[in-house]
matplotlib code that plots the C-alpha trace (Angstrom):
import matplotlib.pyplot as plt

x = [-37.3, -39.2, -38.2, -39.6, -42.8, -43.3, -42.6, -45.3, -47.7, -46.9, -47.4, -50.7, -52.3, -51.1, -52.5, -55.8, -56.0, -54.7, -57.5, -60.2, -58.9, -58.9, -62.5, -63.6, -62.0, -62.9, -66.3, -67.7, -71.2, -70.1, -68.4, -71.5, -73.6, -71.2, -71.5, -75.3, -75.5, -72.8, -72.0, -75.5, -74.6, -72.0, -69.3, -71.5, -70.8, -68.8, -66.0, -65.7, -65.5, -62.8, -60.8, -61.0, -60.0, -56.9, -56.0, -56.3, -54.1, -51.4, -51.5, -51.4, -48.4, -46.5, -47.3, -46.1, -42.7, -42.3, -42.1, -43.3, -44.4, -44.7, -47.7, -49.1, -49.4, -51.7, -53.6, -54.0, -55.2, -57.8, -59.0, -59.3, -60.7, -63.4, -64.3, -64.3, -66.5, -69.0, -69.5, -69.3, -72.5, -71.0, -67.8, -69.6, -72.1, -70.6, -73.2, -76.1, -77.6, -78.2, -77.1, -76.6, -79.5, -77.8, -74.7, -71.5, -68.6, -66.4, -66.3, -64.6, -61.1, -61.3, -60.2, -57.1, -56.1, -56.7, -54.7, -51.9, -51.7, -51.3, -48.5, -46.8, -47.0, -45.6, -42.7, -41.8, -38.2, -37.8, -38.9, -35.4, -36.7, -38.7, -37.4, -37.6, -34.7, -32.6, -32.9, -32.6, -36.2, -38.8]
y = [-13.8, -17.1, -17.5, -14.0, -14.8, -18.0, -16.2, -13.6, -16.4, -18.2, -15.1, -14.1, -17.5, -18.2, -14.8, -15.7, -18.9, -16.9, -14.3, -17.0, -18.8, -15.6, -14.9, -18.4, -17.9, -14.2, -14.1, -17.7, -16.6, -15.3, -18.6, -20.4, -18.2, -19.1, -22.8, -22.6, -20.8, -22.6, -25.9, -26.9, -26.5, -29.2, -27.3, -25.2, -26.8, -24.6, -27.1, -27.6, -23.9, -23.4, -26.4, -25.3, -21.8, -23.0, -25.4, -22.7, -20.3, -23.0, -24.0, -20.4, -19.6, -22.6, -21.7, -18.2, -19.1, -22.2, -24.9, -28.5, -27.6, -31.3, -31.5, -27.9, -27.3, -30.3, -29.3, -25.8, -27.2, -29.3, -26.4, -24.1, -26.9, -27.6, -23.9, -23.8, -26.9, -25.2, -22.3, -24.3, -22.8, -19.3, -20.4, -21.8, -19.0, -15.9, -13.6, -15.5, -16.2, -20.0, -21.9, -19.4, -17.9, -14.5, -13.1, -13.4, -12.5, -11.8, -15.5, -16.2, -15.3, -18.4, -20.3, -18.2, -18.9, -22.6, -22.9, -20.7, -23.4, -26.1, -24.0, -23.7, -27.5, -28.2, -25.7, -26.0, -27.0, -23.6, -21.7, -21.0, -18.5, -21.1, -22.0, -25.7, -25.0, -23.6, -26.9, -29.1, -30.5, -30.1]
z = [-61.1, -60.9, -57.2, -56.4, -58.3, -56.4, -53.1, -53.9, -54.8, -51.6, -49.5, -51.2, -51.2, -47.6, -46.4, -47.9, -45.8, -42.8, -43.2, -43.6, -40.6, -38.5, -39.6, -38.5, -35.1, -34.6, -36.2, -36.1, -36.8, -40.2, -40.9, -40.0, -42.3, -45.2, -44.2, -44.2, -47.5, -49.6, -47.8, -46.7, -43.1, -43.3, -41.4, -39.1, -35.7, -33.3, -32.9, -36.7, -37.3, -34.7, -35.9, -39.5, -38.5, -36.6, -39.4, -42.0, -40.0, -39.5, -43.2, -44.2, -42.1, -43.3, -46.9, -46.4, -44.9, -47.2, -44.6, -45.1, -48.6, -49.5, -47.1, -46.9, -50.6, -51.1, -47.9, -49.3, -52.6, -50.8, -48.7, -51.8, -54.0, -51.4, -51.4, -55.2, -55.3, -53.0, -55.4, -58.7, -60.1, -59.7, -61.4, -64.4, -64.5, -62.9, -64.4, -63.0, -66.4, -66.3, -63.2, -60.4, -58.6, -58.6, -60.2, -58.2, -60.5, -57.5, -56.8, -60.1, -58.8, -56.6, -59.7, -59.9, -56.3, -56.7, -59.8, -58.3, -55.6, -58.2, -59.9, -56.6, -56.2, -59.6, -59.4, -55.7, -56.6, -58.3, -55.1, -53.8, -51.2, -49.3, -45.8, -46.9, -49.3, -46.5, -44.6, -47.6, -47.4, -50.1]

ax = plt.figure().add_subplot(projection="3d")
ax.plot(x, y, z, "-o")
ax.set_aspect("equal")
plt.show()
């Protein structure tokens, strides 16, 4: 049962990165708007948006199939952690009562996705359905 749970976690978190990457490539203006609002415009350049989109798609696909997990799980944790850091005030104040300018309780599940990635990292040896295990690499 643990292997199936880790597979489902891999697929769901990998799909999230894949979707975000596809949005960056397919709708770069939306990605730039998010960058302007939550990242202070730090990642708004066309080249950066495209590069980040491609990187997220590649990492997402590798997470889903379970290849190069030693490298892609930490990469996923960094990507999701960076996103989590950008919305920290909504995580600490999801109802917008103290820190956040307006309530955004839908941002709170970002914590779940981030911690799911850490769980995948810690229990990667138990993920018997990952392709890495088929090739003897973890």
